[in-house]
LOTORLUM-450607 format. One record per atom (N, C-alpha, C): x, y, z; residue in three letters; residue number from 1; atom name. Coordinates in nm, 4 decimals. Example, Ala and Ser with C-alpha at 12.3 -4.5 7.8 and 13.67 -1.06 7.14 Angstrom:
<sites>
<site x="1.3190" y="-0.5690" z="0.7800" aa="ALA" i="1" at="N"/>
<site x="1.2300" y="-0.4500" z="0.7800" aa="ALA" i="1" at="CA"/>
<site x="1.3200" y="-0.3300" z="0.7800" aa="ALA" i="1" at="C"/>
<site x="1.2850" y="-0.2250" z="0.7080" aa="SER" i="2" at="N"/>
<site x="1.3670" y="-0.1060" z="0.7140" aa="SER" i="2" at="CA"/>
<site x="1.2900" y="0.0030" z="0.7870" aa="SER" i="2" at="C"/>
</sites>
This chain:
<sites>
<site x="0.0837" y="-0.1276" z="0.0159" aa="MET" i="1" at="N"/>
<site x="-0.0111" y="-0.0065" z="-0.0081" aa="MET" i="1" at="CA"/>
<site x="0.0721" y="0.1237" z="0.0178" aa="MET" i="1" at="C"/>
<site x="0.0691" y="0.2297" z="-0.0714" aa="GLY" i="2" at="N"/>
<site x="0.1713" y="0.3041" z="-0.1180" aa="GLY" i="2" at="CA"/>
<site x="0.1192" y="0.4435" z="0.0137" aa="GLY" i="2" at="C"/>
<site x="0.1995" y="0.5586" z="0.0362" aa="PHE" i="3" at="N"/>
<site x="0.1966" y="0.6379" z="0.1140" aa="PHE" i="3" at="CA"/>
<site x="0.0350" y="0.7234" z="0.0787" aa="PHE" i="3" at="C"/>
<site x="0.0008" y="0.7644" z="-0.0251" aa="TRP" i="4" at="N"/>
<site x="-0.1120" y="0.8518" z="-0.0596" aa="TRP" i="4" at="CA"/>
<site x="-0.2178" y="0.7435" z="-0.0445" aa="TRP" i="4" at="C"/>
<site x="-0.2201" y="0.6149" z="-0.0469" aa="THR" i="5" at="N"/>
<site x="-0.3385" y="0.5143" z="-0.0505" aa="THR" i="5" at="CA"/>
<site x="-0.3743" y="0.5186" z="0.1089" aa="THR" i="5" at="C"/>
<site x="-0.2494" y="0.5238" z="0.1858" aa="SER" i="6" at="N"/>
<site x="-0.2309" y="0.5105" z="0.3482" aa="SER" i="6" at="CA"/>
<site x="-0.3227" y="0.6074" z="0.3991" aa="SER" i="6" at="C"/>
<site x="-0.2991" y="0.7779" z="0.3197" aa="VAL" i="7" at="N"/>
<site x="-0.3440" y="0.8896" z="0.3816" aa="VAL" i="7" at="CA"/>
<site x="-0.5153" y="0.8989" z="0.3672" aa="VAL" i="7" at="C"/>
<site x="-0.5587" y="0.8009" z="0.2289" aa="VAL" i="8" at="N"/>
<site x="-0.6918" y="0.8632" z="0.1799" aa="VAL" i="8" at="CA"/>
<site x="-0.7895" y="0.7509" z="0.2911" aa="VAL" i="8" at="C"/>
<site x="-0.7065" y="0.6354" z="0.2801" aa="ALA" i="9" at="N"/>
<site x="-0.7727" y="0.5534" z="0.3997" aa="ALA" i="9" at="CA"/>
<site x="-0.7464" y="0.5747" z="0.5602" aa="ALA" i="9" at="C"/>
<site x="-0.7070" y="0.6709" z="0.5899" aa="ILE" i="10" at="N"/>
<site x="-0.7254" y="0.7560" z="0.7176" aa="ILE" i="10" at="CA"/>
<site x="-0.7989" y="0.8138" z="0.7247" aa="ILE" i="10" at="C"/>
<site x="-0.8014" y="0.9178" z="0.6278" aa="VAL" i="11" at="N"/>
<site x="-0.8906" y="0.9994" z="0.5981" aa="VAL" i="11" at="CA"/>
<site x="-1.0552" y="0.9500" z="0.6095" aa="VAL" i="11" at="C"/>
<site x="-1.0595" y="0.8047" z="0.5578" aa="ALA" i="12" at="N"/>
<site x="-1.2046" y="0.7992" z="0.5335" aa="ALA" i="12" at="CA"/>
<site x="-1.2412" y="0.7676" z="0.6385" aa="ALA" i="12" at="C"/>
<site x="-1.1518" y="0.6907" z="0.7583" aa="ILE" i="13" at="N"/>
<site x="-1.1973" y="0.6113" z="0.8558" aa="ILE" i="13" at="CA"/>
<site x="-1.2415" y="0.7224" z="0.9470" aa="ILE" i="13" at="C"/>
<site x="-1.1815" y="0.8135" z="0.9209" aa="ILE" i="14" at="N"/>
<site x="-1.1693" y="0.9288" z="1.0370" aa="ILE" i="14" at="CA"/>
<site x="-1.3411" y="0.9872" z="0.9913" aa="ILE" i="14" at="C"/>
<site x="-1.3278" y="1.0042" z="0.8682" aa="ALA" i="15" at="N"/>
<site x="-1.4497" y="1.0536" z="0.8645" aa="ALA" i="15" at="CA"/>
<site x="-1.5987" y="0.9963" z="0.8995" aa="ALA" i="15" at="C"/>
<site x="-1.5984" y="0.8741" z="0.8605" aa="TRP" i="16" at="N"/>
<site x="-1.6925" y="0.7296" z="0.9175" aa="TRP" i="16" at="CA"/>
<site x="-1.6635" y="0.7598" z="1.0556" aa="TRP" i="16" at="C"/>
<site x="-1.5793" y="0.7814" z="1.1060" aa="ALA" i="17" at="N"/>
<site x="-1.6215" y="0.7672" z="1.2658" aa="ALA" i="17" at="CA"/>
<site x="-1.6818" y="0.9177" z="1.3147" aa="ALA" i="17" at="C"/>
<site x="-1.6603" y="1.0450" z="1.2653" aa="THR" i="18" at="N"/>
<site x="-1.7108" y="1.1514" z="1.2861" aa="THR" i="18" at="CA"/>
<site x="-1.8401" y="1.1233" z="1.2435" aa="THR" i="18" at="C"/>
<site x="-1.9124" y="1.0655" z="1.1443" aa="THR" i="19" at="N"/>
<site x="-2.0299" y="1.0806" z="1.0936" aa="THR" i="19" at="CA"/>
<site x="-2.1013" y="0.9756" z="1.1825" aa="THR" i="19" at="C"/>
<site x="-2.0351" y="0.8828" z="1.2294" aa="ARG" i="20" at="N"/>
<site x="-2.0965" y="0.7607" z="1.3146" aa="ARG" i="20" at="CA"/>
<site x="-2.1126" y="0.8457" z="1.4569" aa="ARG" i="20" at="C"/>
<site x="-2.0598" y="0.9213" z="1.5102" aa="GLN" i="21" at="N"/>
<site x="-2.0265" y="0.9681" z="1.6121" aa="GLN" i="21" at="CA"/>
<site x="-2.1391" y="1.0886" z="1.6271" aa="GLN" i="21" at="C"/>
<site x="-2.1614" y="1.1962" z="1.5428" aa="ALA" i="22" at="N"/>
<site x="-2.2638" y="1.2400" z="1.5238" aa="ALA" i="22" at="CA"/>
<site x="-2.4055" y="1.2115" z="1.4801" aa="ALA" i="22" at="C"/>
<site x="-2.4061" y="1.1204" z="1.4145" aa="ARG" i="23" at="N"/>
<site x="-2.5507" y="1.0548" z="1.4265" aa="ARG" i="23" at="CA"/>
<site x="-2.6244" y="0.9646" z="1.5580" aa="ARG" i="23" at="C"/>
<site x="-2.5217" y="0.9004" z="1.6246" aa="TYR" i="24" at="N"/>
<site x="-2.5143" y="0.8739" z="1.7856" aa="TYR" i="24" at="CA"/>
<site x="-2.5768" y="1.0038" z="1.8101" aa="TYR" i="24" at="C"/>
<site x="-2.4982" y="1.0757" z="1.8395" aa="ARG" i="25" at="N"/>
<site x="-2.5866" y="1.1986" z="1.9393" aa="ARG" i="25" at="CA"/>
<site x="-2.6843" y="1.2679" z="1.9144" aa="ARG" i="25" at="C"/>
<site x="-2.7126" y="1.2172" z="1.8020" aa="ASN" i="26" at="N"/>
<site x="-2.8724" y="1.3094" z="1.7670" aa="ASN" i="26" at="CA"/>
<site x="-2.9576" y="1.2060" z="1.7849" aa="ASN" i="26" at="C"/>
<site x="-2.9252" y="1.0928" z="1.7740" aa="GLN" i="27" at="N"/>
<site x="-3.0363" y="0.9718" z="1.7968" aa="GLN" i="27" at="CA"/>
<site x="-3.0235" y="0.9908" z="1.9727" aa="GLN" i="27" at="C"/>
<site x="-2.9424" y="1.0098" z="2.0487" aa="SER" i="28" at="N"/>
<site x="-2.9104" y="0.9816" z="2.2060" aa="SER" i="28" at="CA"/>
<site x="-3.0726" y="1.0763" z="2.3021" aa="SER" i="28" at="C"/>
<site x="-3.0948" y="1.1665" z="2.1872" aa="GLY" i="29" at="N"/>
<site x="-3.1804" y="1.2684" z="2.2690" aa="GLY" i="29" at="CA"/>
<site x="-3.1112" y="1.4056" z="2.3202" aa="GLY" i="29" at="C"/>
<site x="-3.0359" y="1.3974" z="2.3013" aa="ALA" i="30" at="N"/>
<site x="-2.9055" y="1.5466" z="2.3516" aa="ALA" i="30" at="CA"/>
<site x="-2.9941" y="1.6643" z="2.2611" aa="ALA" i="30" at="C"/>
<site x="-3.0257" y="1.7670" z="2.3516" aa="PRO" i="31" at="N"/>
<site x="-3.0633" y="1.8639" z="2.2816" aa="PRO" i="31" at="CA"/>
<site x="-2.9822" y="1.9471" z="2.1724" aa="PRO" i="31" at="C"/>
<site x="-3.0368" y="1.9522" z="2.0794" aa="ILE" i="32" at="N"/>
<site x="-2.9534" y="2.0543" z="1.9388" aa="ILE" i="32" at="CA"/>
<site x="-2.9987" y="2.2232" z="1.9848" aa="ILE" i="32" at="C"/>
<site x="-2.8961" y="2.2482" z="1.9878" aa="SER" i="33" at="N"/>
<site x="-2.8850" y="2.4037" z="1.9939" aa="SER" i="33" at="CA"/>
<site x="-2.9971" y="2.4483" z="1.9148" aa="SER" i="33" at="C"/>
<site x="-3.1053" y="2.5533" z="1.9660" aa="GLY" i="34" at="N"/>
<site x="-3.2021" y="2.5868" z="1.8438" aa="GLY" i="34" at="CA"/>
<site x="-3.3489" y="2.5311" z="1.8835" aa="GLY" i="34" at="C"/>
<site x="-3.3138" y="2.3906" z="1.9127" aa="SER" i="35" at="N"/>
<site x="-3.4093" y="2.3210" z="1.8136" aa="SER" i="35" at="CA"/>
<site x="-3.5653" y="2.2860" z="1.9918" aa="SER" i="35" at="C"/>
<site x="-3.5118" y="2.2994" z="2.0958" aa="ASP" i="36" at="N"/>
<site x="-3.5426" y="2.3088" z="2.2406" aa="ASP" i="36" at="CA"/>
<site x="-3.5880" y="2.4531" z="2.3136" aa="ASP" i="36" at="C"/>
<site x="-3.7127" y="2.4863" z="2.2886" aa="PRO" i="37" at="N"/>
<site x="-3.7356" y="2.6458" z="2.3399" aa="PRO" i="37" at="CA"/>
<site x="-3.6795" y="2.6518" z="2.5144" aa="PRO" i="37" at="C"/>
<site x="-3.7036" y="2.5053" z="2.5683" aa="VAL" i="38" at="N"/>
<site x="-3.6973" y="2.4877" z="2.6978" aa="VAL" i="38" at="CA"/>
<site x="-3.5655" y="2.5398" z="2.7538" aa="VAL" i="38" at="C"/>
<site x="-3.4753" y="2.4633" z="2.6811" aa="TYR" i="39" at="N"/>
<site x="-3.3250" y="2.4306" z="2.6710" aa="TYR" i="39" at="CA"/>
<site x="-3.2761" y="2.5899" z="2.6516" aa="TYR" i="39" at="C"/>
<site x="-3.3203" y="2.6507" z="2.5238" aa="THR" i="40" at="N"/>
<site x="-3.2765" y="2.7666" z="2.4723" aa="THR" i="40" at="CA"/>
<site x="-3.2832" y="2.8694" z="2.6050" aa="THR" i="40" at="C"/>
<site x="-3.4494" y="2.8988" z="2.6416" aa="ALA" i="41" at="N"/>
<site x="-3.4829" y="2.9689" z="2.7548" aa="ALA" i="41" at="CA"/>
<site x="-3.3382" y="2.9522" z="2.9003" aa="ALA" i="41" at="C"/>
<site x="-3.3404" y="2.8381" z="2.9143" aa="GLN" i="42" at="N"/>
<site x="-3.2571" y="2.7910" z="3.0243" aa="GLN" i="42" at="CA"/>
<site x="-3.1169" y="2.8773" z="3.0136" aa="GLN" i="42" at="C"/>
<site x="-3.0697" y="2.8459" z="2.8960" aa="LEU" i="43" at="N"/>
<site x="-2.9416" y="2.9038" z="2.8393" aa="LEU" i="43" at="CA"/>
<site x="-2.9213" y="3.0490" z="2.8363" aa="LEU" i="43" at="C"/>
<site x="-3.0482" y="3.1417" z="2.8398" aa="GLU" i="44" at="N"/>
<site x="-3.0496" y="3.2714" z="2.7942" aa="GLU" i="44" at="CA"/>
<site x="-3.0533" y="3.3134" z="2.9239" aa="GLU" i="44" at="C"/>
<site x="-3.1322" y="3.2471" z="3.0015" aa="ARG" i="45" at="N"/>
<site x="-3.1151" y="3.2888" z="3.1528" aa="ARG" i="45" at="CA"/>
<site x="-2.9543" y="3.2709" z="3.2398" aa="ARG" i="45" at="C"/>
<site x="-2.9224" y="3.1427" z="3.1928" aa="GLU" i="46" at="N"/>
<site x="-2.7853" y="3.1724" z="3.2774" aa="GLU" i="46" at="CA"/>
<site x="-2.6852" y="3.2594" z="3.2078" aa="GLU" i="46" at="C"/>
<site x="-2.6954" y="3.3404" z="3.0797" aa="VAL" i="47" at="N"/>
<site x="-2.6114" y="3.4003" z="3.0125" aa="VAL" i="47" at="CA"/>
<site x="-2.6076" y="3.5326" z="3.0489" aa="VAL" i="47" at="C"/>
<site x="-2.7982" y="3.5489" z="3.1088" aa="ALA" i="48" at="N"/>
<site x="-2.7628" y="3.7168" z="3.1372" aa="ALA" i="48" at="CA"/>
<site x="-2.7341" y="3.6683" z="3.3148" aa="ALA" i="48" at="C"/>
<site x="-2.7552" y="3.5770" z="3.3675" aa="ASP" i="49" at="N"/>
<site x="-2.6786" y="3.5636" z="3.5063" aa="ASP" i="49" at="CA"/>
<site x="-2.5188" y="3.5865" z="3.5041" aa="ASP" i="49" at="C"/>
<site x="-2.4728" y="3.5412" z="3.4479" aa="LEU" i="50" at="N"/>
<site x="-2.3233" y="3.5225" z="3.4302" aa="LEU" i="50" at="CA"/>
<site x="-2.3088" y="3.7175" z="3.3439" aa="LEU" i="50" at="C"/>
<site x="-2.3662" y="3.7761" z="3.3167" aa="ARG" i="51" at="N"/>
<site x="-2.3172" y="3.8846" z="3.2400" aa="ARG" i="51" at="CA"/>
<site x="-2.3802" y="4.0036" z="3.3996" aa="ARG" i="51" at="C"/>
<site x="-2.4552" y="3.9276" z="3.4568" aa="LYS" i="52" at="N"/>
<site x="-2.4701" y="4.0318" z="3.5697" aa="LYS" i="52" at="CA"/>
<site x="-2.3675" y="4.0230" z="3.6978" aa="LYS" i="52" at="C"/>
<site x="-2.3220" y="3.8754" z="3.7048" aa="ARG" i="53" at="N"/>
<site x="-2.1710" y="3.8600" z="3.7817" aa="ARG" i="53" at="CA"/>
<site x="-2.0728" y="3.9677" z="3.7297" aa="ARG" i="53" at="C"/>
<site x="-2.0419" y="3.9377" z="3.5903" aa="LEU" i="54" at="N"/>
<site x="-1.9464" y="3.9734" z="3.5628" aa="LEU" i="54" at="CA"/>
<site x="-1.9200" y="4.1790" z="3.5102" aa="LEU" i="54" at="C"/>
<site x="-2.0225" y="4.2328" z="3.4974" aa="GLU" i="55" at="N"/>
<site x="-2.0548" y="4.3690" z="3.5577" aa="GLU" i="55" at="CA"/>
<site x="-2.0260" y="4.3964" z="3.6836" aa="GLU" i="55" at="C"/>
<site x="-2.0533" y="4.2781" z="3.8091" aa="VAL" i="56" at="N"/>
<site x="-2.0130" y="4.3265" z="3.9590" aa="VAL" i="56" at="CA"/>
<site x="-1.8731" y="4.3226" z="3.9310" aa="VAL" i="56" at="C"/>
<site x="-1.7936" y="4.1974" z="3.9065" aa="LEU" i="57" at="N"/>
<site x="-1.6613" y="4.1589" z="3.9024" aa="LEU" i="57" at="CA"/>
<site x="-1.5566" y="4.3258" z="3.7820" aa="LEU" i="57" at="C"/>
<site x="-1.6472" y="4.4029" z="3.6851" aa="GLU" i="58" at="N"/>
<site x="-1.5803" y="4.4703" z="3.6567" aa="GLU" i="58" at="CA"/>
<site x="-1.5744" y="4.5907" z="3.7508" aa="GLU" i="58" at="C"/>
<site x="-1.6687" y="4.6333" z="3.8091" aa="ARG" i="59" at="N"/>
<site x="-1.7096" y="4.7213" z="3.8824" aa="ARG" i="59" at="CA"/>
<site x="-1.6110" y="4.6829" z="3.9783" aa="ARG" i="59" at="C"/>
<site x="-1.6073" y="4.6205" z="4.0483" aa="ILE" i="60" at="N"/>
<site x="-1.5068" y="4.6006" z="4.1635" aa="ILE" i="60" at="CA"/>
<site x="-1.2987" y="4.6140" z="4.1339" aa="ILE" i="60" at="C"/>
<site x="-1.2921" y="4.5769" z="3.9548" aa="ALA" i="61" at="N"/>
<site x="-1.1894" y="4.5654" z="3.9214" aa="ALA" i="61" at="CA"/>
<site x="-1.1465" y="4.7050" z="3.9333" aa="ALA" i="61" at="C"/>
<site x="-1.2383" y="4.7766" z="3.8564" aa="THR" i="62" at="N"/>
<site x="-1.2249" y="4.9481" z="3.7808" aa="THR" i="62" at="CA"/>
<site x="-1.2311" y="5.0313" z="3.9053" aa="THR" i="62" at="C"/>
<site x="-1.2936" y="5.0175" z="4.0020" aa="ASP" i="63" at="N"/>
<site x="-1.3301" y="5.1285" z="4.0950" aa="ASP" i="63" at="CA"/>
<site x="-1.1827" y="5.1354" z="4.2393" aa="ASP" i="63" at="C"/>
<site x="-1.1230" y="5.2244" z="4.1709" aa="GLY" i="64" at="N"/>
<site x="-0.9830" y="5.2274" z="4.2957" aa="GLY" i="64" at="CA"/>
<site x="-1.0371" y="5.2269" z="4.4446" aa="GLY" i="64" at="C"/>
<site x="-1.0987" y="5.2848" z="4.4532" aa="ALA" i="65" at="N"/>
<site x="-1.1366" y="5.2964" z="4.6279" aa="ALA" i="65" at="CA"/>
<site x="-1.2067" y="5.1955" z="4.7099" aa="ALA" i="65" at="C"/>
<site x="-1.2512" y="5.1444" z="4.6202" aa="GLU" i="66" at="N"/>
<site x="-1.3316" y="5.0431" z="4.6602" aa="GLU" i="66" at="CA"/>
<site x="-1.2519" y="4.9121" z="4.6515" aa="GLU" i="66" at="C"/>
<site x="-1.1530" y="4.8922" z="4.5722" aa="THR" i="67" at="N"/>
<site x="-1.0481" y="4.7773" z="4.5193" aa="THR" i="67" at="CA"/>
<site x="-0.9684" y="4.8066" z="4.6658" aa="THR" i="67" at="C"/>
<site x="-0.9322" y="4.9069" z="4.6860" aa="ARG" i="68" at="N"/>
<site x="-0.8543" y="4.9407" z="4.8169" aa="ARG" i="68" at="CA"/>
<site x="-0.9201" y="4.9039" z="4.9308" aa="ARG" i="68" at="C"/>
<site x="-1.0423" y="4.9152" z="4.9713" aa="ARG" i="69" at="N"/>
<site x="-1.1290" y="4.8818" z="5.0398" aa="ARG" i="69" at="CA"/>
<site x="-1.1413" y="4.7555" z="5.0754" aa="ARG" i="69" at="C"/>
<site x="-1.1531" y="4.6806" z="4.9484" aa="LEU" i="70" at="N"/>
<site x="-1.1840" y="4.5265" z="4.9281" aa="LEU" i="70" at="CA"/>
<site x="-1.0605" y="4.5063" z="4.9880" aa="LEU" i="70" at="C"/>
<site x="-0.9548" y="4.5267" z="4.9492" aa="ALA" i="71" at="N"/>
<site x="-0.8241" y="4.4408" z="4.9610" aa="ALA" i="71" at="CA"/>
<site x="-0.7850" y="4.4857" z="5.1485" aa="ALA" i="71" at="C"/>
<site x="-0.8016" y="4.5850" z="5.1696" aa="ASN" i="72" at="N"/>
<site x="-0.7911" y="4.6182" z="5.3171" aa="ASN" i="72" at="CA"/>
<site x="-0.8685" y="4.5282" z="5.3948" aa="ASN" i="72" at="C"/>
<site x="-1.0205" y="4.4655" z="5.3506" aa="GLU" i="73" at="N"/>
<site x="-1.1083" y="4.3979" z="5.4205" aa="GLU" i="73" at="CA"/>
<site x="-1.0801" y="4.2725" z="5.4206" aa="GLU" i="73" at="C"/>
<site x="-1.0485" y="4.2117" z="5.3300" aa="ILE" i="74" at="N"/>
<site x="-0.9835" y="4.0873" z="5.3147" aa="ILE" i="74" at="CA"/>
<site x="-0.8529" y="4.0685" z="5.3708" aa="ILE" i="74" at="C"/>
<site x="-0.7379" y="4.1647" z="5.3878" aa="GLU" i="75" at="N"/>
<site x="-0.6287" y="4.1443" z="5.4637" aa="GLU" i="75" at="CA"/>
<site x="-0.6663" y="4.1848" z="5.6168" aa="GLU" i="75" at="C"/>
<site x="-0.7583" y="4.2132" z="5.6561" aa="SER" i="76" at="N"/>
<site x="-0.8005" y="4.2163" z="5.8033" aa="SER" i="76" at="CA"/>
<site x="-0.8591" y="4.0742" z="5.8270" aa="SER" i="76" at="C"/>
<site x="-0.9305" y="4.0066" z="5.7424" aa="LEU" i="77" at="N"/>
<site x="-1.0245" y="3.9163" z="5.7582" aa="LEU" i="77" at="CA"/>
<site x="-0.8479" y="3.8016" z="5.7857" aa="LEU" i="77" at="C"/>
<site x="-0.7890" y="3.8082" z="5.7191" aa="ARG" i="78" at="N"/>
<site x="-0.6829" y="3.7110" z="5.7327" aa="ARG" i="78" at="CA"/>
<site x="-0.6056" y="3.6735" z="5.8323" aa="ARG" i="78" at="C"/>
<site x="-0.5746" y="3.8321" z="5.9016" aa="ASP" i="79" at="N"/>
<site x="-0.5298" y="3.7990" z="6.0408" aa="ASP" i="79" at="CA"/>
<site x="-0.6149" y="3.7876" z="6.1410" aa="ASP" i="79" at="C"/>
<site x="-0.7005" y="3.7505" z="6.1253" aa="ARG" i="80" at="N"/>
<site x="-0.7686" y="3.7253" z="6.2338" aa="ARG" i="80" at="CA"/>
<site x="-0.7723" y="3.5683" z="6.2641" aa="ARG" i="80" at="C"/>
</sites>
């Protein structure tokens, strides 16, 4: 078997395995993005919650006085 024949055989095996894996995932009942409205709503709520948390973290990181106060408070808790 030549080099290129081996390459084609390996690519064919990988393609076959990938399609089998995709077919198995679709048949297993796993939600496909956009197809289940309940799942989509759950993801949207989670993203909204994460955005709120990120805003709080950004405010803590960018507010100079608050950052110093928070750092001092953390240090005082460590000293206990």
